RODO-2510 file (C-alpha; in nm, 4 decimals, decimal comma):
residues 314
     n   res          X          Y          Z
     1     m    -4,8978     7,8559    -7,2880
     2     p    -4,9003     7,4795    -7,2381
     3     f    -4,6114     7,3099    -7,0877
     4     a    -4,4956     6,9535    -7,2094
     5     q    -4,2081     6,7050    -7,1878
     6     i    -4,1140     6,4882    -7,4717
     7     v    -4,0082     6,1474    -7,3591
     8     v    -3,7610     5,9894    -7,5667
     9     g    -3,5085     5,7070    -7,5503
    10     p    -3,4164     5,3703    -7,7066
    11     p    -3,6394     5,0794    -7,6870
    12     g    -3,6547     4,9197    -7,3301
    13     s    -3,5189     5,2488    -7,1544
    14     g    -3,8434     5,2623    -6,9437
    15     k    -4,0239     5,5625    -7,1358
    16     t    -4,3889     5,4065    -7,0939
    17     t    -4,3061     5,3284    -6,7270
    18     y    -4,1805     5,6500    -6,6694
    19     c    -4,4874     5,8325    -6,8151
    20     h    -4,7212     5,5934    -6,6017
    21     g    -4,5239     5,6905    -6,2927
    22     l    -4,5290     6,0479    -6,3643
    23     s    -4,8805     6,0668    -6,4288
    24     q    -4,9546     5,8990    -6,0895
    25     l    -4,7170     6,1377    -5,9157
    26     f    -4,8901     6,4308    -6,0777
    27     k    -5,2273     6,2774    -5,9809
    28     s    -5,1086     6,2595    -5,5883
    29     t    -4,9824     6,6278    -5,6282
    30     k    -5,2914     6,7619    -5,7986
    31     r    -5,1029     6,8628    -6,1270
    32     d    -5,3563     6,8159    -6,4048
    33     c    -5,1812     6,6368    -6,6762
    34     a    -5,2421     6,4491    -7,0155
    35     i    -5,0454     6,1869    -7,1915
    36     v    -5,0189     6,1730    -7,5489
    37     n    -4,8991     5,8390    -7,6972
    38     l    -4,7092     5,9080    -8,0391
    39     d    -4,5683     5,5480    -8,0514
    40     p    -4,7678     5,3467    -8,3035
    41     a    -4,6288     5,0213    -8,1889
    42     n    -4,7018     5,0727    -7,8068
    43     e    -4,9216     4,7986    -7,7049
    44     n    -5,0955     4,7200    -7,3620
    45     i    -5,0225     5,0825    -7,2350
    46     p    -5,0506     5,0932    -6,8667
    47     y    -5,1866     5,4557    -6,8382
    48     d    -5,4973     5,6373    -6,9633
    49     c    -5,4304     5,8042    -7,3053
    50     d    -5,5645     6,1454    -7,3631
    51     i    -5,4633     6,1383    -7,7376
    52     d    -5,3338     5,8100    -7,9111
    53     i    -5,1625     5,8085    -8,2531
    54     s    -5,3282     5,4695    -8,3196
    55     s    -5,6445     5,6594    -8,3742
    56     l    -5,4761     5,8410    -8,6679
    57     i    -5,2663     5,5424    -8,7970
    58     t    -5,1239     5,2052    -8,6712
    59     l    -4,7843     5,0511    -8,7248
    60     e    -4,9714     4,7372    -8,8431
    61     d    -5,1606     4,9342    -9,1287
    62     a    -4,8451     5,0895    -9,2409
    63     i    -4,6507     4,7601    -9,2722
    64     d    -4,9432     4,5709    -9,4453
    65     t    -5,0276     4,8394    -9,6869
    66     f    -4,6885     4,9317    -9,8170
    67     g    -4,5029     4,6041    -9,7389
    68     l    -4,2451     4,7932    -9,4892
    69     g    -4,0438     4,6564    -9,2080
    70     p    -4,1076     4,7673    -8,8415
    71     n    -3,8435     5,0524    -8,8626
    72     g    -3,9627     5,1625    -9,1876
    73     g    -4,3294     5,1512    -9,0902
    74     m    -4,2463     5,3467    -8,7575
    75     i    -4,0805     5,6247    -8,9698
    76     y    -4,3793     5,6241    -9,2176
    77     c    -4,6307     5,6379    -8,9067
    78     l    -4,4406     5,9583    -8,7741
    79     e    -4,4121     6,1334    -9,1210
    80     y    -4,7800     6,0424    -9,1786
    81     l    -4,8533     6,2204    -8,8522
    82     e    -4,6353     6,5361    -8,9597
    83     k    -4,8449     6,5729    -9,2796
    84     n    -5,1673     6,5546    -9,0714
    85     i    -5,0446     6,7666    -8,8087
    86     d    -5,3726     6,9533    -8,7871
    87     w    -5,5287     6,6303    -8,6487
    88     l    -5,2828     6,6425    -8,3623
    89     l    -5,3220     7,0286    -8,3102
    90     e    -5,7110     6,9796    -8,2917
    91     q    -5,6674     6,7284    -8,0142
    92     l    -5,4359     6,9226    -7,8340
    93     d    -5,6403     7,2221    -7,8271
    94     k    -5,8924     7,0134    -7,6281
    95     i    -5,6300     6,9619    -7,3366
    96     q    -5,4207     7,2786    -7,3600
    97     d    -5,4849     7,3759    -6,9979
    98     k    -5,3071     7,0640    -6,8897
    99     y    -4,9514     6,9679    -6,8413
   100     i    -4,8672     6,7415    -7,1287
   101     i    -4,6316     6,4306    -7,1643
   102     f    -4,5553     6,3044    -7,4927
   103     d    -4,4629     5,9351    -7,5059
   104     c    -4,2435     5,8995    -7,8134
   105     p    -4,1248     5,5796    -8,0097
   106     g    -3,7852     5,4388    -7,9416
   107     q    -3,6392     5,4071    -8,2800
   108     v    -3,3264     5,6101    -8,2361
   109     e    -3,3344     5,7174    -8,6382
   110     l    -3,6348     5,9310    -8,5588
   111     y    -3,4165     6,1605    -8,3656
   112     t    -3,0728     6,1283    -8,5155
   113     h    -3,1583     6,1181    -8,9198
   114     n    -3,5422     6,1572    -8,9814
   115     t    -3,6773     6,5111    -8,9408
   116     a    -4,0472     6,4173    -8,8820
   117     i    -4,0342     6,4767    -8,5063
   118     k    -3,8291     6,7592    -8,5176
   119     n    -4,0830     6,9404    -8,7572
   120     i    -4,3519     6,8605    -8,5213
   121     i    -4,1702     6,9952    -8,2450
   122     n    -4,0974     7,3132    -8,4425
   123     i    -4,4923     7,3441    -8,5011
   124     l    -4,5610     7,3241    -8,1421
   125     e    -4,3004     7,5786    -8,0528
   126     k    -4,4790     7,8127    -8,2783
   127     r    -4,8049     7,7871    -8,1055
   128     d    -4,6089     7,8810    -7,7869
   129     y    -4,5571     7,5235    -7,6267
   130     r    -4,2925     7,5365    -7,3562
   131     l    -4,1084     7,2022    -7,4490
   132     c    -3,8165     7,0043    -7,2828
   133     v    -3,7023     6,6808    -7,3942
   134     v    -3,6381     6,4032    -7,1506
   135     h    -3,3988     6,1453    -7,2698
   136     l    -3,3910     5,8217    -7,0894
   137     v    -3,1006     5,5589    -7,1284
   138     d    -3,0634     5,2297    -6,9319
   139     a    -2,8291     5,3074    -6,6519
   140     h    -2,6682     4,9476    -6,6969
   141     h    -2,4762     5,1002    -6,9917
   142     c    -2,2428     5,2689    -6,7490
   143     t    -2,0975     4,9306    -6,6635
   144     d    -1,9495     4,8789    -6,9937
   145     p    -1,7195     5,1620    -7,1181
   146     s    -1,8045     5,1194    -7,4903
   147     k    -2,1750     5,1141    -7,4158
   148     y    -2,1248     5,4276    -7,2109
   149     i    -1,9405     5,6026    -7,4922
   150     s    -2,2186     5,4984    -7,7253
   151     v    -2,4908     5,6422    -7,4940
   152     l    -2,3033     5,9758    -7,4650
   153     l    -2,2626     6,0068    -7,8437
   154     l    -2,6384     5,9209    -7,8800
   155     s    -2,7491     6,1874    -7,6410
   156     l    -2,5300     6,4420    -7,7947
   157     q    -2,6646     6,3699    -8,1305
   158     i    -3,0293     6,4103    -8,0083
   159     m    -2,9619     6,7327    -7,8169
   160     l    -2,7998     6,8732    -8,1374
   161     q    -3,0785     6,7425    -8,3640
   162     l    -3,4016     6,8432    -8,1571
   163     g    -3,2243     7,1804    -8,0244
   164     l    -3,4509     7,1953    -7,7273
   165     p    -3,3825     7,2135    -7,3391
   166     h    -3,2803     6,8655    -7,2604
   167     v    -3,2426     6,6479    -6,9467
   168     n    -3,0637     6,3217    -6,9783
   169     v    -3,1565     6,0452    -6,7500
   170     l    -2,9959     5,7141    -6,6429
   171     s    -3,3068     5,5193    -6,5832
   172     k    -3,3457     5,1891    -6,3900
   173     v    -3,0547     5,3088    -6,1529
   174     d    -3,1517     5,0499    -5,8871
   175     l    -3,0819     4,7651    -6,1251
   176     m    -2,7494     4,8851    -6,2452
   177     e    -2,5361     4,6544    -6,0460
   178     s    -2,7127     4,3538    -6,1445
   179     y    -2,5234     4,3879    -6,4975
   180     g    -2,1825     4,4375    -6,3324
   181     k    -1,9723     4,6703    -6,0942
   182     l    -1,8986     5,0287    -6,1896
   183     a    -1,5119     5,1206    -6,2565
   184     f    -1,5777     5,4377    -6,0882
   185     n    -1,7964     5,6188    -5,8631
   186     l    -2,1581     5,7203    -6,0080
   187     d    -2,0782     6,0839    -6,0228
   188     f    -1,7840     5,9974    -6,2971
   189     y    -2,0846     5,8957    -6,5148
   190     t    -2,3520     6,1565    -6,4215
   191     e    -2,1127     6,4347    -6,4557
   192     v    -1,9200     6,2906    -6,7656
   193     q    -1,5930     6,3673    -6,6024
   194     d    -1,2473     6,2693    -6,7587
   195     l    -1,3150     6,0226    -7,0209
   196     h    -0,9578     5,9578    -7,0988
   197     y    -0,9922     5,7098    -6,7744
   198     l    -1,1981     5,4980    -6,9859
   199     l    -0,9595     5,4809    -7,2682
   200     e    -0,7458     5,2620    -7,0407
   201     q    -1,0374     5,0163    -7,0663
   202     l    -1,1212     5,0552    -7,4009
   203     n    -0,7601     5,0014    -7,5263
   204     t    -0,7119     4,6750    -7,3313
   205     d    -1,0311     4,5028    -7,4348
   206     k    -0,9857     4,2502    -7,6980
   207     q    -1,3163     4,4072    -7,8942
   208     t    -1,2296     4,7725    -7,8715
   209     a    -0,8549     4,7601    -7,8514
   210     k    -0,8050     4,7668    -8,2376
   211     y    -1,0045     5,1006    -8,2506
   212     k    -0,7631     5,2956    -8,0248
   213     k    -0,7421     5,5933    -8,2485
   214     l    -1,1209     5,6032    -8,3055
   215     n    -1,1842     5,5541    -7,9348
   216     e    -0,9502     5,8654    -7,8722
   217     a    -1,1274     6,0776    -8,1423
   218     l    -1,4854     5,9926    -8,0039
   219     v    -1,3714     6,0847    -7,6424
   220     e    -1,2310     6,4080    -7,7748
   221     l    -1,5640     6,4851    -7,9671
   222     i    -1,7755     6,4419    -7,6612
   223     e    -1,5466     6,6454    -7,4317
   224     d    -1,5018     6,9289    -7,7013
   225     y    -1,8952     6,9791    -7,6884
   226     n    -1,9189     6,9359    -7,3179
   227     l    -2,2827     6,9172    -7,3352
   228     v    -2,3782     6,5937    -7,2026
   229     g    -2,4691     6,5167    -6,8246
   230     f    -2,7086     6,2957    -6,6601
   231     y    -2,9498     6,2545    -6,3731
   232     t    -3,0696     5,9359    -6,2236
   233     l    -3,4032     5,7764    -6,1860
   234     c    -3,5609     5,4974    -5,9972
   235     v    -3,9301     5,5065    -6,0987
   236     e    -4,0567     5,3157    -5,7857
   237     d    -3,8703     5,5776    -5,5731
   238     k    -4,0787     5,8886    -5,5185
   239     d    -3,7910     6,1040    -5,3760
   240     s    -3,6104     5,9992    -5,7108
   241     m    -3,9106     6,1078    -5,9291
   242     i    -3,9673     6,4303    -5,7424
   243     n    -3,6062     6,5306    -5,7800
   244     l    -3,6102     6,4849    -6,1520
   245     v    -3,9512     6,6586    -6,1996
   246     r    -3,7952     6,9468    -6,0258
   247     v    -3,5055     6,9413    -6,2902
   248     i    -3,7792     6,9180    -6,5808
   249     d    -3,9773     7,2033    -6,4305
   250     k    -3,6838     7,4302    -6,4400
   251     a    -3,5672     7,3162    -6,7869
   252     n    -3,9297     7,3975    -6,9591
   253     g    -3,9887     7,6804    -6,7358
   254     y    -4,3068     7,5384    -6,5567
   255     i    -4,1618     7,6919    -6,2368
   256     y    -4,2084     8,0280    -6,3700
   257     g    -4,5640     7,9508    -6,4980
   258     g    -4,7449     8,1705    -6,2298
   259     l    -4,5273     8,4715    -6,2826
   260     e    -4,8045     8,6494    -6,4853
   261     k    -5,0610     8,6045    -6,1817
   262     a    -4,8351     8,6669    -5,9044
   263     n    -4,5924     8,9443    -5,9252
   264     e    -4,2797     8,7312    -5,8272
   265     s    -3,9417     8,7958    -5,9858
   266     i    -3,7596     8,5164    -6,1782
   267     l    -3,4757     8,5262    -5,9582
   268     w    -3,6891     8,4795    -5,6457
   269     t    -3,8762     8,1823    -5,8099
   270     a    -3,5440     8,0181    -5,9135
   271     a    -3,4043     8,0544    -5,5584
   272     k    -3,6906     7,8503    -5,4193
   273     v    -3,5901     7,5378    -5,6144
   274     g    -3,2237     7,6020    -5,6132
   275     g    -2,9726     7,5403    -5,8832
   276     l    -3,0099     7,2070    -6,1080
   277     g    -2,6729     7,0707    -5,9752
   278     s    -2,8236     7,0984    -5,6058
   279     l    -3,1374     6,8925    -5,6747
   280     e    -2,9706     6,5424    -5,6612
   281     d    -2,7220     6,3917    -5,4192
   282     i    -2,5315     6,1448    -5,6310
   283     k    -2,3489     6,0267    -5,3427
   284     e    -2,6865     5,9507    -5,1677
   285     v    -2,8021     5,7674    -5,4919
   286     q    -2,5110     5,5528    -5,5045
   287     e    -2,5373     5,4613    -5,1217
   288     r    -2,8965     5,3788    -5,1665
   289     y    -2,8837     5,1669    -5,4959
   290     l    -2,5019     5,0589    -5,5411
   291     r    -2,2570     4,8725    -5,3168
   292     n    -1,9137     4,9336    -5,4313
   293     t    -1,7364     5,0188    -5,7621
   294     w    -1,4791     4,7659    -5,9098
   295     e    -1,1855     4,9684    -5,7744
   296     e    -1,3157     4,9634    -5,3942
   297     t    -1,3920     4,5953    -5,4352
   298     k    -1,0264     4,5279    -5,5453
   299     e    -0,8966     4,7325    -5,2490
   300     e    -1,1165     4,5470    -4,9997
   301     e    -1,0012     4,2105    -5,1445
   302     e    -0,6406     4,3253    -5,0891
   303     e    -0,7193     4,4213    -4,7289
   304     e    -0,8575     4,0740    -4,6796
   305     k    -0,5789     3,9060    -4,7874
   306     n    -0,3380     4,1203    -4,5689
   307     f    -0,5623     4,0198    -4,2750
   308     a    -0,5610     3,6475    -4,3687
   309     n    -0,1915     3,6412    -4,3863
   310     p    -0,0702     3,8387    -4,0805
   311     n     0,2913     3,6806    -4,1208
   312     d     0,3259     3,8490    -4,4565
   313     i     0,3297     4,1874    -4,2714
   314     i     0,6278     4,0858    -4,0560
***
């Protein structure tokens, strides 16, 4: 009964960096793991690959042979892998005693429209793999309401398409403020609170104001499903990585892996790690990596004006 996490996310979201950092963390904690690279365009891989799709097919071969573009070539490679799934299963049998990390391509259409990865996942589930999707998105999208709504829609679509236990992650949280200040506290974005507050910004922005009805419909859609939430990640922060690993271990059932050998009850094992919501203190994350929200900065500026002009108070 192998355990695995399937790491997905848009290009540049930090998937490969996360996989590398995770393998180093597991090495230090004596958890035997293996990394499977399913991205045929992934060059200069920083980690040691146990299985690499480039041994079966490369993106360059698909493009040159069939005259495809980068996205079309990527889809062909994954569909080719699906057709030759026996190759992958044979390679996986050699590492079935290890915890497996699948580093997947960043092309979004592979998880929203194409079925190759979904079909591969279904085959792995039939072979009793315990899987969990880890979906990474760049945290800086939270600084722009329209991008944040797009990220929510993408996360929701992938959750519905793949149909696995899902952990959504705001990666690079330590770099978030370099792109701008948040309009609300960080927990507003991780817990996906009342999105109607974002409509005020969307409906006053020159680029999105003309889509007022569409904005309202998208917000209602996300809130009706009420499925999406986020954890945060800073790969360089060991505590941040450990908190996320605990969440993932509960999502794919790894924390229950020893139940057959030890006679522990599921409830007792779950109590040892606590609930998912208790694993990360969002306020602590905000204090560590973020300074002030846009609203707090505005209040501070008003206070400074009052102190600078004491005569105005009289």
